N, C-alpha and C positions, 0 to 999 in steps of 0.2 A: 452189441446193441443193434439187433436186427430192425427194431422199430424205428431207429434213427433214419434208415434209408426211406422210410415211408412218409417222413415229415418233410415239409417244405423248408426252405432256408429261413422263413419267417417263424415257423412253428417250432423248429428244432431248439433254438436258444430258450424259448419260454418253457417248453416241455422238460428240457434238461434241468432248468431252474426249479421247477415244481418237483421233479423227480428227486433231486438232491435235497430239497426242503423236506420231503416226506421221509427221507432217510435220517435226517437230523432230528426228527420228532422222536 
C-alpha cells in the first residue's frame, strides 16, 4: 500500500474504508 504513506492520519482511515467498500461491491 504505497498510497497509504501519502495520506495523513485523518485521511488514511477514510480512504481505506472506501477502498474496502469498493472491493465489496
